[in-house]
VMD Tcl script that draws the C-alpha trace (Angstrom):
set ca {
  {18.71 -29.77 32.04}
  {15.10 -30.18 30.94}
  {14.06 -27.07 32.69}
  {16.79 -25.24 30.78}
  {15.74 -26.78 27.43}
  {11.95 -25.80 28.10}
  {13.13 -22.25 28.73}
  {15.03 -22.10 25.53}
  {12.26 -23.33 23.59}
  {9.85 -20.91 25.18}
  {12.28 -18.06 24.18}
  {12.45 -19.37 20.50}
  {8.67 -19.63 20.41}
  {8.45 -16.09 21.73}
  {10.74 -14.69 18.97}
  {8.83 -16.54 16.37}
  {5.68 -15.18 17.71}
  {7.07 -11.64 17.59}
  {8.08 -12.03 14.02}
  {4.63 -13.35 13.00}
  {3.05 -10.37 14.63}
  {5.28 -7.99 12.67}
  {4.70 -9.84 9.39}
  {0.85 -9.97 9.81}
  {-0.07 -6.67 11.48}
  {-3.79 -7.36 10.95}
  {-4.64 -4.64 8.45}
  {-3.65 -4.66 4.79}
  {-4.41 -2.48 1.75}
  {-3.64 -4.07 -1.71}
  {-4.68 -3.76 -5.22}
  {-5.51 0.10 -5.25}
  {-6.85 0.73 -8.67}
  {-8.98 3.37 -10.34}
  {-11.49 3.35 -13.27}
  {-11.73 4.63 -16.06}
  {-8.10 4.82 -16.60}
  {-8.64 7.21 -19.53}
  {-10.17 10.12 -17.54}
  {-12.15 12.70 -19.40}
  {-13.63 15.91 -17.82}
  {-17.20 14.34 -17.71}
  {-16.02 11.17 -15.95}
  {-16.44 10.30 -12.29}
  {-13.52 8.19 -11.12}
  {-14.08 5.14 -8.88}
  {-11.20 4.12 -6.68}
  {-11.01 0.49 -5.53}
  {-9.00 -1.33 -2.80}
  {-8.82 -4.66 -1.23}
  {-8.78 -4.12 2.50}
  {-8.23 -7.09 4.96}
  {-8.37 -6.86 8.79}
  {-8.55 -9.35 11.66}
  {-11.21 -6.91 13.16}
  {-13.77 -4.53 11.85}
  {-12.48 -2.01 9.53}
  {-13.46 1.36 8.07}
  {-11.73 3.12 5.11}
  {-11.72 6.62 3.51}
  {-10.67 7.86 0.03}
  {-8.49 11.00 0.63}
  {-8.18 13.03 -2.74}
  {-6.63 16.32 -3.76}
  {-7.69 18.08 -7.04}
  {-5.57 21.16 -6.73}
  {-6.96 22.90 -3.65}
  {-7.26 20.97 -0.39}
  {-7.53 17.27 0.62}
  {-11.20 15.99 0.56}
  {-12.29 12.82 2.28}
  {-14.92 10.36 1.06}
  {-16.11 7.29 3.06}
  {-15.57 3.88 1.25}
  {-18.22 1.29 0.89}
  {-17.26 -2.37 1.41}
  {-18.42 -5.33 -0.60}
  {-16.52 -8.62 0.26}
  {-13.39 -6.70 1.30}
  {-13.26 -4.64 -1.89}
  {-13.73 -1.03 -0.90}
  {-14.81 1.75 -3.24}
  {-15.42 5.45 -3.40}
  {-15.95 8.01 -6.05}
  {-13.88 11.09 -7.15}
  {-16.21 13.44 -8.90}
  {-15.47 14.72 -12.42}
  {-12.84 17.40 -12.75}
  {-11.94 19.93 -15.50}
  {-9.45 18.95 -18.13}
  {-5.75 19.25 -17.06}
  {-6.58 18.92 -13.33}
  {-3.89 16.73 -11.65}
  {-5.59 14.54 -9.13}
  {-3.80 12.65 -6.26}
  {-5.25 10.17 -3.81}
  {-4.65 7.51 -1.24}
  {-6.69 5.13 0.89}
  {-6.80 5.21 4.51}
  {-7.99 2.22 6.59}
  {-8.61 2.00 10.27}
  {-9.47 -0.81 12.74}
  {-9.66 -0.81 16.40}
  {-5.86 -1.38 16.87}
  {-4.14 0.43 14.01}
  {-4.39 2.69 10.95}
  {-2.78 1.96 7.48}
  {-2.38 4.39 4.39}
  {-1.76 3.10 0.87}
  {0.79 4.73 -1.45}
  {-0.40 7.92 -3.20}
  {-1.60 7.40 -6.75}
  {-2.35 10.33 -9.34}
  {-3.80 10.87 -12.74}
  {-4.29 14.00 -15.02}
  {-7.91 14.72 -16.54}
  {-7.68 14.61 -20.28}
  {-4.03 13.36 -20.46}
  {-2.99 11.43 -23.50}
  {-3.12 7.76 -22.78}
  {0.09 5.89 -22.80}
  {0.59 2.28 -23.98}
  {2.41 0.59 -21.02}
  {1.95 -2.80 -22.48}
  {5.34 -2.51 -24.28}
  {7.31 -2.38 -21.01}
  {9.08 -5.47 -19.61}
  {10.98 -6.36 -16.59}
  {13.95 -7.41 -18.40}
  {16.79 -8.31 -15.98}
  {17.08 -8.70 -12.20}
  {20.36 -9.03 -10.19}
  {20.48 -9.89 -6.59}
  {24.33 -9.64 -6.48}
  {24.72 -6.12 -7.79}
  {21.18 -5.33 -6.85}
  {19.69 -3.76 -9.85}
  {16.28 -4.00 -11.73}
  {16.24 -3.34 -15.50}
  {13.11 -2.28 -17.30}
  {12.96 -2.44 -21.27}
  {10.70 -0.49 -23.54}
  {9.85 -3.00 -26.53}
  {7.72 -0.44 -28.22}
  {8.27 2.04 -31.03}
  {7.49 5.11 -28.95}
  {9.09 6.65 -25.79}
  {7.26 6.05 -22.61}
  {7.12 8.38 -19.68}
  {7.10 6.57 -16.37}
  {5.42 9.20 -14.22}
  {3.25 7.24 -11.72}
  {4.40 3.76 -12.85}
  {5.60 1.81 -9.82}
  {7.26 -1.37 -8.73}
  {6.25 -3.68 -5.81}
  {8.53 -6.20 -4.19}
  {6.77 -9.04 -2.36}
  {3.46 -6.84 -2.40}
  {5.25 -3.76 -0.92}
  {5.73 -0.60 -3.20}
  {9.55 0.17 -3.26}
  {9.68 2.61 -6.26}
  {7.58 4.96 -8.09}
  {8.45 6.80 -11.31}
  {8.60 10.65 -11.83}
  {7.65 12.87 -14.68}
  {11.44 13.26 -15.79}
  {12.00 9.67 -16.28}
  {11.34 8.49 -19.94}
  {12.44 5.23 -21.55}
  {13.11 5.78 -25.18}
  {11.90 3.27 -27.66}
  {14.13 0.19 -27.52}
  {15.71 1.69 -24.48}
  {16.36 0.71 -20.87}
  {15.75 2.15 -17.36}
  {18.25 0.90 -14.72}
  {17.25 1.00 -10.98}
  {19.50 0.17 -8.16}
  {18.63 -0.83 -4.53}
  {19.24 1.57 -1.76}
  {21.48 -1.23 -0.39}
  {24.15 -0.25 -2.99}
  {23.39 3.34 -3.53}
  {26.56 4.48 -2.00}
  {28.38 2.41 -4.69}
  {26.58 4.32 -7.48}
  {26.89 8.00 -6.53}
  {26.01 8.74 -10.21}
  {22.55 7.37 -10.02}
  {19.76 9.97 -9.07}
  {17.49 9.40 -6.20}
  {14.52 8.67 -8.49}
  {16.55 5.71 -9.77}
  {16.84 4.06 -6.42}
  {14.42 1.44 -5.29}
  {13.86 1.27 -1.56}
  {14.21 -2.45 -0.68}
  {16.82 -5.28 -1.10}
  {17.10 -7.79 -3.90}
  {18.33 -11.24 -3.25}
  {20.18 -13.87 -5.50}
  {19.21 -16.78 -3.40}
  {15.63 -16.37 -2.24}
  {12.18 -16.60 -3.63}
  {11.07 -13.00 -4.68}
  {8.19 -11.36 -6.55}
  {8.89 -8.15 -8.58}
  {5.63 -6.58 -10.10}
  {5.54 -3.60 -12.48}
  {2.30 -1.47 -12.50}
  {0.72 1.35 -14.49}
  {-0.19 4.55 -12.68}
  {-3.82 3.21 -12.46}
  {-2.49 0.10 -10.56}
  {-2.86 -2.22 -13.59}
  {-0.26 -5.12 -13.89}
  {2.22 -4.58 -16.64}
  {4.73 -7.43 -15.83}
  {5.18 -9.95 -12.95}
  {8.23 -11.89 -12.15}
  {7.24 -14.37 -9.41}
  {9.96 -16.73 -8.25}
  {7.99 -19.08 -5.85}
  {10.41 -22.12 -5.66}
  {14.04 -21.30 -6.30}
  {15.01 -24.81 -5.00}
  {13.80 -26.40 -8.21}
  {17.07 -25.06 -9.79}
  {20.48 -26.64 -9.84}
  {21.97 -26.08 -6.30}
  {25.08 -24.85 -8.16}
  {23.04 -21.81 -9.41}
  {21.95 -20.71 -5.90}
  {22.74 -18.05 -5.27}
  {22.57 -16.97 -8.82}
  {26.02 -16.39 -10.31}
  {24.77 -13.43 -12.30}
  {21.39 -12.19 -13.40}
  {17.97 -13.43 -14.02}
  {17.47 -12.39 -17.52}
  {15.14 -12.51 -20.46}
  {16.36 -14.23 -23.59}
  {15.14 -13.03 -26.94}
  {12.41 -15.49 -26.75}
  {10.86 -13.68 -23.76}
  {11.60 -16.47 -21.13}
  {13.87 -16.16 -18.01}
  {17.26 -17.60 -17.90}
  {20.48 -17.32 -15.78}
  {22.81 -15.07 -17.84}
  {25.73 -12.74 -17.51}
  {24.84 -9.22 -16.10}
  {24.25 -6.62 -18.83}
  {22.98 -3.52 -16.91}
  {21.34 -1.02 -19.13}
  {22.41 -2.98 -22.46}
  {21.09 -5.80 -24.55}
  {20.85 -9.11 -22.72}
  {23.05 -12.05 -23.66}
  {21.02 -15.16 -24.25}
  {21.47 -17.65 -21.30}
  {21.56 -21.41 -21.71}
  {20.24 -22.30 -18.35}
  {16.53 -21.63 -17.85}
  {15.32 -20.27 -14.51}
  {12.90 -22.69 -12.93}
  {10.22 -22.15 -10.12}
  {8.43 -19.28 -11.76}
  {4.67 -18.59 -11.48}
  {2.59 -16.16 -13.42}
  {5.45 -15.23 -15.68}
  {4.88 -12.33 -17.97}
  {2.28 -9.66 -18.25}
  {-1.13 -10.37 -16.95}
  {-3.35 -11.18 -20.09}
  {-6.30 -8.69 -20.28}
  {-9.63 -10.25 -19.54}
  {-12.08 -10.48 -22.40}
  {-14.58 -7.62 -22.26}
  {-18.12 -9.00 -21.58}
  {-20.59 -6.75 -23.24}
  {-23.58 -8.43 -21.71}
  {-22.71 -6.28 -18.72}
  {-23.43 -3.11 -20.77}
  {-27.20 -2.00 -20.39}
  {-29.55 0.72 -20.97}
  {-30.23 1.78 -17.29}
  {-32.28 4.92 -17.22}
  {-34.35 7.03 -19.76}
  {-35.86 10.24 -18.73}
  {-38.41 12.06 -21.05}
  {-38.55 15.10 -18.98}
  {-34.87 16.12 -18.80}
  {-34.31 13.98 -21.90}
  {-31.36 11.83 -21.04}
  {-30.26 8.21 -21.56}
  {-27.91 6.39 -19.20}
  {-25.80 3.45 -19.76}
  {-24.46 1.29 -17.01}
  {-21.47 -1.15 -16.90}
  {-22.25 -4.11 -14.49}
  {-18.75 -5.55 -14.91}
  {-15.27 -4.88 -13.51}
  {-13.73 -3.99 -16.91}
  {-14.09 -0.63 -18.70}
  {-16.05 -1.03 -21.86}
  {-15.53 0.92 -25.14}
  {-18.81 1.92 -26.97}
  {-16.99 2.92 -30.20}
  {-19.22 1.89 -33.17}
  {-22.12 1.00 -31.01}
  {-25.40 2.87 -31.82}
  {-28.90 3.68 -30.57}
  {-31.98 3.53 -32.86}
  {-35.31 5.19 -31.80}
  {-38.59 3.29 -32.34}
  {-38.31 1.05 -35.42}
  {-36.18 3.61 -37.38}
  {-33.47 2.63 -39.65}
  {-31.03 5.44 -38.90}
  {-29.03 5.72 -35.81}
  {-29.89 8.56 -33.43}
  {-26.41 8.06 -31.79}
  {-23.11 6.34 -32.55}
  {-20.31 5.87 -30.08}
  {-17.09 7.61 -30.88}
  {-13.46 6.36 -30.47}
  {-12.38 6.82 -26.91}
  {-15.78 6.72 -25.37}
  {-15.82 4.47 -22.46}
  {-18.44 3.13 -19.82}
  {-16.14 2.69 -16.83}
  {-16.36 -0.60 -14.69}
  {-19.35 -0.22 -12.41}
  {-19.85 3.13 -13.94}
  {-22.21 5.09 -16.20}
  {-22.27 7.02 -19.40}
  {-24.75 9.82 -19.85}
  {-26.18 11.04 -23.01}
  {-28.60 14.03 -23.42}
  {-30.89 14.79 -26.37}
  {-29.97 17.62 -28.74}
  {-33.23 19.11 -27.67}
  {-31.77 20.18 -24.28}
  {-28.00 20.73 -24.96}
  {-28.25 24.40 -25.19}
  {-26.56 27.17 -23.11}
  {-28.13 27.39 -19.72}
  {-29.45 23.94 -19.80}
  {-27.65 20.48 -18.99}
  {-24.16 21.73 -19.82}
  {-23.02 24.46 -22.26}
  {-20.68 22.80 -24.66}
  {-21.76 19.22 -23.65}
  {-19.51 17.11 -25.83}
  {-21.05 16.24 -29.18}
  {-20.15 12.51 -28.92}
  {-22.61 12.25 -25.92}
  {-25.53 13.83 -27.54}
  {-28.27 11.83 -29.27}
  {-30.08 13.19 -32.12}
  {-33.79 12.61 -31.46}
  {-36.26 13.39 -28.74}
  {-37.39 11.40 -25.70}
  {-40.96 11.68 -24.32}
  {-42.39 11.00 -20.98}
  {-45.95 10.69 -22.26}
  {-45.76 8.55 -25.42}
  {-45.08 5.07 -26.42}
  {-41.47 4.64 -27.26}
  {-38.72 2.31 -27.99}
  {-34.93 2.70 -27.77}
  {-32.57 -0.02 -28.83}
  {-28.76 -0.26 -28.27}
  {-26.77 -2.17 -30.78}
  {-23.24 -3.61 -31.07}
  {-21.12 -2.40 -34.12}
  {-22.10 -5.60 -36.05}
  {-25.82 -4.91 -35.79}
  {-26.49 -7.25 -32.75}
  {-29.04 -5.95 -30.43}
  {-27.51 -5.32 -27.03}
  {-30.41 -4.14 -24.98}
  {-33.80 -2.37 -25.61}
  {-36.31 -0.40 -23.79}
  {-40.05 -0.15 -24.74}
  {-43.06 1.61 -23.36}
  {-46.47 0.91 -24.77}
  {-48.02 -2.40 -25.72}
  {-49.26 -1.56 -29.27}
  {-45.80 -1.16 -31.01}
  {-47.25 2.00 -32.65}
  {-44.62 4.31 -31.39}
  {-45.05 7.94 -30.65}
  {-48.85 7.56 -29.40}
  {-49.75 9.87 -26.64}
  {-50.36 8.02 -23.22}
  {-50.04 8.86 -19.48}
  {-47.47 11.40 -18.66}
  {-44.87 10.11 -16.00}
  {-42.76 13.26 -15.69}
  {-40.50 13.94 -13.91}
  {-39.81 10.39 -12.97}
  {-37.46 8.03 -15.11}
  {-37.69 4.66 -16.71}
  {-34.96 3.00 -14.69}
  {-33.51 -0.39 -13.87}
  {-33.88 -0.94 -10.16}
  {-31.29 -1.46 -8.81}
  {-28.75 -0.73 -11.46}
  {-29.03 -3.35 -14.05}
  {-32.31 -4.86 -12.77}
  {-35.87 -4.80 -13.90}
  {-37.43 -1.67 -15.36}
  {-39.49 0.39 -13.09}
  {-40.65 4.06 -12.65}
  {-38.26 5.81 -10.24}
  {-36.79 9.15 -9.20}
  {-34.18 10.47 -11.64}
  {-30.56 9.79 -10.69}
  {-28.50 10.71 -13.89}
  {-24.85 9.37 -13.67}
  {-25.52 7.94 -10.25}
  {-26.86 4.59 -8.72}
  {-30.59 4.17 -9.38}
  {-33.03 3.45 -6.45}
  {-33.24 -0.33 -5.20}
  {-36.94 -0.49 -6.33}
  {-39.71 1.60 -7.99}
  {-43.27 1.53 -9.24}
  {-44.67 -0.34 -12.24}
  {-44.21 1.53 -15.56}
  {-47.87 2.47 -16.81}
  {-48.20 1.21 -20.41}
  {-51.41 3.11 -21.19}
}
mol new
graphics top color blue
foreach p $ca { graphics top sphere $p radius 0.5 }
foreach p [lrange $ca 0 end-1] q [lrange $ca 1 end] { graphics top cylinder $p $q radius 0.2 }
display resetview
């Protein structure tokens, strides 16, 4: 009898082991994002992904900008992999995915896309509004005053993508989008394929449903981590998990595609309920990063992981009182990225770029052989960063010529040195001392 019991136990343990291997394959790709999310024709776009593996892993970014797929190796810093898609002309539709490989397997992320120069959409008005594990539907509500196109938005269930919006899906202001599980698609022949999510939905289990922008930013997050905190009579849920008028989740009668009824029994066991609050921008991460008096450019660098708007910020040359450049609305320095300004002296046909945008032109010179000061200010007049060359403070005095080299922080955001020019790209790790005479 003992031998039979041991054999049965071994079989059970073997089955558990198999399930574990299937659940934890040893190579995962999560949190795929890109920055900036407002992509203009002069923006390089950096793609980020968190990749974890039980063994050594390499990753590639595969993108398509209208012709053929191109592949870029991704760099790894603490399991966060990144690579850059170069700037593309306006109206270019760019699609991309991340491909990771270890010694045992290959994994590929879902495909994401953006359109260069497209009007930005305010997705913050979208809400996960009702979830039903009996009839198996997910309802999204637009609480805003304008219609929202859902192209590229997507849903994850338990960290696995199960639905992605298409360009023909728009939620009108104050309207609803109703999605059904593939498990019940046969019961809803009137529902188009792009309104079907490809997973189940339970009324009696913990579950996480997340709604994301096309750029991979969290819009809303329903995370039921401990359903057992609720009254046992409410498990399985008799109807829907539903948002009351106060925005909190309750048990309530199902109202698919219509205004929710206010429930009286709150849903317990939730974590991270509601949209992820945006992080506060840290403008100490924004620095003057490179100045070049030969080709006459000034480069900003954003050391942080949040895109930073420079609207209303301004540059002053020497000890002047009038700005030589003022940041325009919509001008952004992307996370871990650059913004490149050129002097009006060189923005002419055949040099730099014909038609270089006016908002990225500073209206003064920049010399490689004179004492000089450039200061960057916040809109309220607070000095954010400054570069000076020359010990006298008498700006514009002729001294040694350092052309064609740049005054550059080495590495990006570091100490000022003399280094090879790298406009819009990473500065060298080190350089030479800048001569002051």
